[in-house]
C-alpha positions as CSV (number, residue, x, y, z in Angstrom):
1,X,98.2,89.0,135.4
2,X,101.0,88.3,133.0
3,X,104.7,88.8,133.9
4,X,106.3,90.3,130.8
5,X,110.0,90.6,130.0
6,X,110.1,93.3,127.3
7,X,113.4,93.1,125.3
8,X,114.4,96.1,123.3
9,X,117.6,97.8,122.0
10,X,116.3,101.3,122.7
11,X,113.7,103.0,124.9
12,X,112.9,106.7,125.2
13,X,114.1,108.8,127.0
14,X,117.2,106.7,127.8
15,X,118.2,106.0,124.2
16,X,116.5,106.7,120.9
17,X,117.3,106.4,117.2
18,X,113.8,105.9,115.9
19,X,110.2,104.9,116.6
20,X,111.1,101.7,118.4
21,X,112.2,103.8,121.4
22,X,108.9,105.5,121.6
23,X,107.0,102.2,121.4
24,X,109.3,100.5,124.0
25,X,108.5,103.3,126.4
26,X,104.8,103.6,125.9
27,X,103.6,100.0,125.5
28,X,105.2,98.7,128.8
29,X,103.6,101.6,130.6
30,X,100.2,100.8,129.1
31,X,100.6,97.2,130.1
32,X,101.5,98.2,133.6
33,X,98.4,100.4,133.7
34,X,96.3,97.3,132.8
35,X,97.7,95.5,135.9
36,X,100.5,93.4,134.4
37,X,104.1,93.0,135.8
38,X,106.5,94.4,133.1
39,X,110.3,94.6,133.1
40,X,112.2,96.1,130.2
41,X,115.6,94.6,129.4
42,X,118.0,97.0,127.6
43,X,121.7,97.2,126.8
44,X,123.6,99.5,129.2
45,X,125.0,101.8,126.5
46,X,127.5,104.4,127.6
47,X,125.0,107.2,126.9
48,X,122.3,105.4,129.0
49,X,124.6,105.0,132.0
50,X,125.6,108.7,131.7
51,X,122.0,109.7,132.0
52,X,121.3,107.4,135.0
53,X,123.6,109.0,137.6
54,X,121.4,107.8,140.5
55,X,118.9,105.0,141.2
56,X,120.9,102.2,139.6
57,X,122.0,99.1,141.5
58,X,123.5,95.8,140.5
59,X,121.0,92.9,141.0
60,X,122.7,90.0,139.3
61,X,125.9,88.6,137.7
62,X,125.5,86.1,134.9
63,X,128.2,83.7,133.7
64,X,128.0,83.4,129.9
65,X,130.7,81.7,127.7
66,X,133.4,82.3,130.3
67,X,132.7,85.9,131.1
68,X,130.5,87.8,133.5
69,X,127.6,89.9,132.5
70,X,126.4,92.5,135.1
71,X,122.7,93.1,135.4
72,X,121.7,96.5,136.8
73,X,118.3,97.7,137.7
74,X,116.6,101.1,137.6
75,X,113.3,102.7,136.7
76,X,112.3,104.1,133.3
77,X,112.3,107.9,134.0
78,X,108.8,109.2,134.6
79,X,107.2,105.8,135.2
80,X,107.0,102.8,137.5
81,X,108.4,100.4,134.9
82,X,111.5,98.5,136.0
83,X,114.5,98.5,133.6
84,X,117.1,95.8,133.6
85,X,120.4,96.9,132.1
86,X,122.8,94.4,130.5
87,X,126.2,95.9,131.4
88,X,129.2,94.7,129.4
89,X,132.1,96.8,128.1
90,X,130.9,96.3,124.5
91,X,127.9,98.4,125.5
92,X,128.9,100.6,128.4
93,X,132.4,101.6,127.4
94,X,131.6,102.9,123.9
95,X,130.3,106.3,122.8
96,X,128.2,106.7,119.7
97,X,125.1,105.2,118.2
98,X,123.8,101.9,119.7
99,X,124.5,100.1,116.4
100,X,127.4,102.0,114.9
101,X,130.5,104.0,115.8
102,X,131.2,107.7,115.4
103,X,132.3,107.0,111.9
104,X,128.9,105.7,110.9
105,X,130.0,102.2,110.3
106,X,128.4,99.3,112.2
107,X,130.2,98.1,115.2
108,X,132.4,95.2,114.1
109,X,131.1,92.9,116.9
110,X,127.4,93.7,116.7
111,X,126.7,89.9,116.4
112,X,128.5,89.2,119.6
113,X,127.1,92.2,121.5
114,X,123.5,91.3,120.8
115,X,124.1,87.6,121.3
116,X,125.3,88.4,124.8
117,X,122.2,90.5,125.3
118,X,120.1,87.6,124.1
119,X,121.9,85.2,126.5
120,X,121.2,87.6,129.4
121,X,117.5,87.7,128.5
122,X,117.4,83.9,128.1
123,X,118.8,83.4,131.7
124,X,116.5,86.0,133.2
125,X,113.5,84.4,131.4
126,X,114.4,81.0,132.8
127,X,114.7,82.5,136.3
128,X,118.4,81.6,136.4
129,X,119.5,85.1,137.3
130,X,118.6,85.0,141.1
131,X,116.0,87.7,140.5
132,X,113.2,85.5,141.9
133,X,111.1,86.5,139.0
134,X,110.0,84.3,136.1
135,X,108.1,85.9,133.2
136,X,105.2,84.2,131.5
137,X,105.9,86.2,128.3
138,X,109.1,87.3,126.6
139,X,108.2,90.1,124.2
140,X,111.1,90.7,121.7
141,X,111.5,93.6,119.3
142,X,113.4,93.7,116.0
143,X,116.6,92.0,114.9
144,X,118.6,93.0,118.0
145,X,116.4,90.6,120.0
146,X,115.9,87.9,117.4
147,X,118.1,85.3,119.0
148,X,116.1,85.3,122.2
149,X,113.2,83.2,120.9
150,X,115.7,80.9,119.2
151,X,117.7,80.3,122.4
152,X,114.5,79.9,124.5
153,X,113.3,77.2,122.0
154,X,116.0,74.9,123.3
155,X,114.3,74.7,126.7
156,X,111.1,72.6,127.3
157,X,110.0,74.7,130.2
158,X,110.1,78.2,129.0
159,X,108.0,81.3,128.8
160,X,106.0,82.0,125.6
161,X,107.6,84.3,123.1
162,X,106.2,87.2,121.1
163,X,108.3,88.9,118.4
164,X,107.4,92.3,117.0
165,X,108.6,93.5,113.6
166,X,109.1,97.2,113.6
167,X,111.0,97.3,110.3
168,X,111.6,94.1,108.3
169,X,114.2,95.9,106.2
170,X,116.7,95.7,109.0
171,X,117.3,91.9,109.1
172,X,120.4,91.7,111.3
173,X,122.6,90.0,108.7
174,X,126.0,88.5,109.5
175,X,128.3,86.1,107.7
176,X,128.6,82.3,108.5
177,X,131.8,83.1,110.3
178,X,129.8,85.0,112.9
179,X,127.5,82.0,113.3
180,X,130.5,79.8,114.0
181,X,132.0,82.3,116.4
182,X,128.9,82.4,118.5
183,X,128.8,78.5,118.6
184,X,125.1,78.4,118.1
185,X,123.5,74.9,117.7
186,X,124.3,73.5,114.3
187,X,120.5,72.9,113.7
188,X,120.0,76.6,113.6
189,X,121.9,76.8,110.3
190,X,118.9,75.8,108.1
191,X,116.8,77.7,105.7
192,X,113.8,77.2,108.0
193,X,115.7,78.6,111.0
194,X,118.2,81.5,111.0
195,X,120.1,80.9,107.7
196,X,119.3,83.4,105.1
197,X,120.8,83.0,101.6
198,X,124.2,81.9,103.1
199,X,124.1,84.5,105.9
200,X,122.8,84.5,109.5
201,X,119.8,86.6,110.1
202,X,119.0,87.6,113.7
203,X,115.6,88.9,112.5
204,X,114.8,85.4,111.1
205,X,115.6,83.9,114.5
206,X,112.6,85.8,115.9
207,X,110.4,85.1,112.9
208,X,111.1,81.3,112.8
209,X,111.1,80.6,116.6
210,X,108.7,82.9,118.3
211,X,105.3,81.5,119.3
212,X,103.6,84.6,117.8
213,X,104.6,87.4,115.5
214,X,103.2,90.9,115.5
215,X,103.9,93.9,113.4
216,X,103.0,97.5,113.9
217,X,100.0,98.0,111.6
218,X,97.4,95.8,109.9
219,X,98.4,96.9,106.4
220,X,102.1,96.2,107.0
221,X,101.2,92.7,108.2
222,X,99.7,92.1,104.7
223,X,102.5,93.9,102.9
224,X,105.3,91.8,104.3
225,X,103.7,88.7,102.9
226,X,104.4,90.0,99.4
227,X,107.7,90.1,97.6
228,X,107.6,93.9,97.2
229,X,107.8,94.5,101.0
230,X,108.9,91.1,102.3
231,X,112.7,91.7,102.0
232,X,113.2,88.1,101.0
233,X,111.3,86.9,104.0
234,X,107.8,87.0,102.5
235,X,107.6,83.2,102.1
236,X,108.3,82.7,105.8
237,X,105.7,85.4,106.6
238,X,103.1,83.6,104.5
239,X,104.0,80.3,106.2
240,X,103.5,81.9,109.6
241,X,100.4,83.9,108.7
242,X,98.3,82.0,111.2
243,X,100.5,83.3,113.9
244,X,100.9,86.9,112.6
245,X,98.9,90.0,113.5
246,X,99.2,93.7,112.8
247,X,98.5,95.9,115.8
248,X,98.7,99.6,115.2
249,X,101.2,101.5,117.4
250,X,99.8,104.0,119.8
251,X,101.5,107.2,121.0
252,X,102.0,108.7,124.4
253,X,99.0,111.0,124.5
254,X,100.5,112.9,127.5
255,X,103.9,113.4,125.9
256,X,102.3,114.5,122.6
257,X,99.5,116.8,123.8
258,X,99.3,120.3,122.3
259,X,97.2,121.3,125.2
260,X,100.0,120.8,127.7
261,X,103.2,120.4,125.7
262,X,106.0,122.3,127.4
263,X,108.2,122.3,124.3
264,X,105.9,124.6,122.2
265,X,105.4,128.3,122.4
266,X,101.6,128.4,122.9
267,X,99.4,125.5,124.0
268,X,96.2,124.8,122.1
269,X,93.5,122.2,121.7
270,X,90.4,121.6,119.6
271,X,88.5,124.4,121.3
272,X,91.4,126.9,121.1
273,X,92.7,125.9,117.6
274,X,93.2,129.5,116.7
275,X,96.3,129.5,119.0
276,X,98.1,127.1,116.8
277,X,99.2,129.8,114.4
278,X,101.1,131.5,117.2
279,X,103.4,128.6,117.2
280,X,104.0,129.0,113.4
281,X,104.9,132.7,113.9
282,X,107.3,131.8,116.8
283,X,109.0,129.1,114.7
284,X,109.3,131.4,111.6
285,X,111.0,134.0,113.8
286,X,113.3,131.3,115.4
287,X,114.4,130.0,112.1
288,X,114.7,133.3,110.2
289,X,111.8,132.5,107.9
290,X,109.5,135.2,106.5
291,X,106.9,136.1,109.1
292,X,103.5,135.4,107.6
293,X,100.8,133.6,109.4
294,X,98.9,132.9,106.2
295,X,101.8,131.3,104.4
296,X,101.4,127.5,104.6
297,X,104.3,125.9,106.5
298,X,105.3,122.3,105.5
299,X,107.2,120.2,108.0
300,X,109.3,117.1,107.8
301,X,110.9,115.2,110.8
302,X,112.7,111.9,110.1
303,X,115.7,110.0,109.0
304,X,117.2,111.2,105.7
305,X,117.3,107.8,104.1
306,X,115.8,106.2,101.0
307,X,112.8,104.7,102.9
308,X,111.5,108.1,104.0
309,X,111.0,109.3,100.4
310,X,113.7,111.9,100.4
311,X,114.3,111.3,96.7
312,X,110.6,112.2,96.0
313,X,110.9,115.4,98.1
314,X,114.0,116.5,96.3
315,X,112.7,115.6,92.8
316,X,109.6,117.8,93.2
317,X,111.4,120.6,95.0
318,X,111.5,123.0,92.0
319,X,107.7,122.7,91.7
320,X,107.2,123.1,95.5
321,X,109.4,126.2,95.6
322,X,107.4,127.8,92.8
323,X,104.4,127.8,95.1
324,X,103.8,130.2,98.0
325,X,104.8,128.1,101.0
326,X,107.6,127.5,103.5
327,X,109.4,124.3,104.4
328,X,111.2,123.2,107.6
329,X,113.1,119.9,107.8
330,X,114.7,118.2,110.8
331,X,116.7,115.0,110.4
332,X,119.9,113.2,109.7
333,X,121.0,110.3,107.5
334,X,122.9,109.8,104.3
335,X,125.4,112.6,103.6
336,X,124.2,113.2,100.0
337,X,120.7,113.9,101.3
338,X,122.0,116.2,104.1
339,X,124.1,118.1,101.6
340,X,121.4,118.5,99.0
341,X,118.8,119.7,101.5
342,X,121.3,122.1,103.2
343,X,122.1,123.6,99.8
344,X,118.4,124.2,99.1
345,X,118.0,125.9,102.4
346,X,121.1,128.1,101.8
347,X,119.8,129.2,98.4
348,X,116.3,129.9,99.7
349,X,116.6,131.8,102.9
350,X,113.3,132.8,104.4
351,X,111.6,130.0,102.6
352,X,113.4,126.8,103.6
353,X,115.0,125.8,106.9
354,X,117.0,122.5,107.3
355,X,118.5,121.4,110.6
356,X,120.7,118.3,110.4
357,X,120.5,116.1,113.5
358,X,117.7,115.3,115.9
359,X,116.3,117.3,118.8
360,X,113.1,116.1,120.6
361,X,112.0,119.6,121.7
362,X,112.5,120.9,118.1
363,X,110.5,118.0,116.7
364,X,107.6,119.0,119.0
365,X,107.8,122.6,117.8
366,X,107.7,121.6,114.2
367,X,104.6,119.4,114.7
368,X,102.8,122.2,116.6
369,X,103.8,124.9,114.1
370,X,103.4,123.3,110.7
371,X,100.2,123.3,108.7
372,X,101.1,120.3,106.6
373,X,103.4,117.4,107.4
374,X,105.3,115.5,104.6
375,X,105.6,111.8,105.0
376,X,106.1,110.3,101.5
377,X,107.7,107.0,102.8
378,X,108.4,104.3,100.2
379,X,107.3,101.9,103.0
380,X,106.3,102.6,106.5
381,X,105.5,99.8,109.0
382,X,103.5,102.1,111.2
383,X,104.9,105.6,111.4
384,X,104.5,107.7,114.4
385,X,105.1,111.2,113.0
386,X,101.8,111.2,111.1
387,X,100.1,110.3,114.4
388,X,101.8,113.2,116.2
389,X,100.8,115.5,113.3
390,X,97.2,114.5,113.6
391,X,97.2,115.1,117.3
392,X,98.5,118.6,116.6
393,X,96.1,119.5,113.8
394,X,98.9,119.3,111.3
395,X,97.5,117.6,108.2
396,X,99.8,114.8,106.8
397,X,100.6,114.2,103.1
398,X,101.4,110.5,102.9
399,X,102.1,107.7,100.5
400,X,99.5,105.0,101.0
401,X,101.6,102.2,102.5
402,X,101.7,100.4,105.9
403,X,100.5,102.3,108.9
404,X,100.1,105.5,106.8
405,X,97.3,103.8,104.8
406,X,95.7,102.8,108.1
407,X,95.6,106.2,109.7
408,X,95.4,109.0,107.1
409,X,92.4,109.4,104.9
410,X,91.7,111.9,102.2
411,X,88.3,113.6,101.6
412,X,86.2,111.9,98.9
413,X,84.1,114.4,97.0
414,X,83.2,118.0,98.0
415,X,81.9,117.3,101.5
416,X,84.4,116.7,104.4
417,X,83.4,113.4,106.0
418,X,84.3,112.4,109.6
419,X,87.2,110.3,108.5
420,X,89.0,112.8,106.3
421,X,92.2,114.0,108.0
422,X,94.9,114.4,105.4
423,X,96.1,113.8,101.8
424,X,97.1,110.5,100.3
425,X,98.9,109.5,97.1
426,X,98.9,105.9,95.9
427,X,102.2,105.5,94.0
428,X,105.7,106.8,95.0
429,X,106.4,109.3,92.2
430,X,107.4,112.9,92.6
431,X,104.5,114.0,90.4
432,X,101.9,112.3,92.6
433,X,103.6,113.6,95.8
434,X,103.4,117.2,94.4
435,X,99.8,116.7,93.2
436,X,98.9,115.7,96.8
437,X,100.7,118.8,98.2
438,X,98.8,120.9,95.6
439,X,95.5,119.5,96.9
440,X,96.6,120.3,100.4
441,X,97.6,123.8,99.5
442,X,94.3,124.4,97.6
443,X,92.3,123.1,100.6
444,X,94.3,125.4,102.9
445,X,92.8,128.3,101.0
446,X,89.4,127.3,102.4
447,X,89.6,128.0,106.1
448,X,86.3,126.4,107.1
449,X,87.1,123.1,105.3
450,X,90.7,123.1,106.6
451,X,89.5,123.6,110.2
452,X,87.1,120.7,109.8
453,X,89.9,118.4,108.7
454,X,92.0,119.6,111.6
455,X,89.2,118.9,114.1
456,X,88.8,115.4,112.5
457,X,92.5,114.8,112.9
458,X,92.6,115.9,116.5
459,X,89.5,113.9,117.5
460,X,91.1,110.5,116.9
461,X,92.2,108.4,119.8
462,X,95.7,107.1,119.1
463,X,96.5,106.1,122.7
464,X,97.9,102.8,123.6
465,X,94.8,101.7,125.4
466,X,93.2,99.6,122.7
467,X,96.5,98.3,121.2
468,X,97.8,97.2,124.6
469,X,94.6,95.2,125.1
470,X,95.2,93.5,121.8
471,X,98.7,92.5,122.9
472,X,97.3,91.2,126.2
473,X,94.8,89.1,124.3
474,X,97.7,87.4,122.5
475,X,99.6,87.0,125.7
476,X,96.6,85.3,127.4
477,X,96.2,82.8,124.5
478,X,99.9,81.9,124.6
479,X,100.4,81.7,128.4
């Protein structure tokens, strides 16, 4: 049995801005199910503390750089996983996003906030927090936790460290002044450590110092060793390739289960697939779209940012709107994307619905109701929405990158083989995206073929069982 301290900046349902939160909730539960002792360490954001009105107790006070950090303990809702909350005013006394304020700008002291978070994790990992618990593995996730392996490297007797890259594009960059302010060891300021072209990179701290690096799909593990996807860190990734593995993310098969999903209008499974269309009719009515069960409904749920291929969607929109279909979008992000999509919805009532923001229940309804799911990401380390779509018999249209390449496969030839479950385009151009959508719409006109693709999609096992075992194999080698 391994004792695992799982460090993350977000975890569903306490705090979520993206897929990291889903992984940070599901993987620890899967590890616990396999018999391991797991504790999540998470910042005590204001919104988290507002949700946890009961069942929270202080278990430690840590002295760091002349100040006191309070460590509180609770349970991850709906599970037996322990959560340790690092409570400082910089987290608990601020409303807004975990990383930026209400104005959308990054918090001015993010370097200090997540340094203090790393110091708390360091002390807990070394059993210096009076918790009478010493982990054998510290599993860190993305730049917000990148200093933890670096700080632990200073101690001869320490747990092994694993660092998971969920998105290499977010490198946690800060000026040299921030490095000086944190008073980190001078040896860390080196191109083989955390210095990155004259800046400090928290992400690089994890990549340079962790005993082992994972990322969230096999294809992304290969891609980040290339300049196109390496974000300036591809050389370090190639250097560390012997200690790098791509492990495909799983999903919570109970949370995302069309047969029991409480968020959707009518439950269905592979045997009752005909009930899926009832969800489309309910969503059409809810959103004021034309009621027509045969009209193909395309869905999109995600951040409205460059990475997600929003430019591709917008560029091919005239062609898409010339075809008989409907489009529903849920997401938030860059104001110019929000404005452009909202304008399209306003000028095409009955055809297009755009909701700015994020709503978990609404995301479930879109997945259950749509026939086709758009995911034309320019890069996608793993992607979870295509997995949710497959689970709900909603066939994805994807750009062949990262985890999308590893999970979505297009039919080759006239016969639907057992692997075919979606539509794939190789290069990120509006023309190729629309061509893939056209292939999907043409296939939709053949109900028997479409249903076979749906059954293929819904038969896949995307649970955490296999992936969790792969992580355990790495832990066992290190510990």
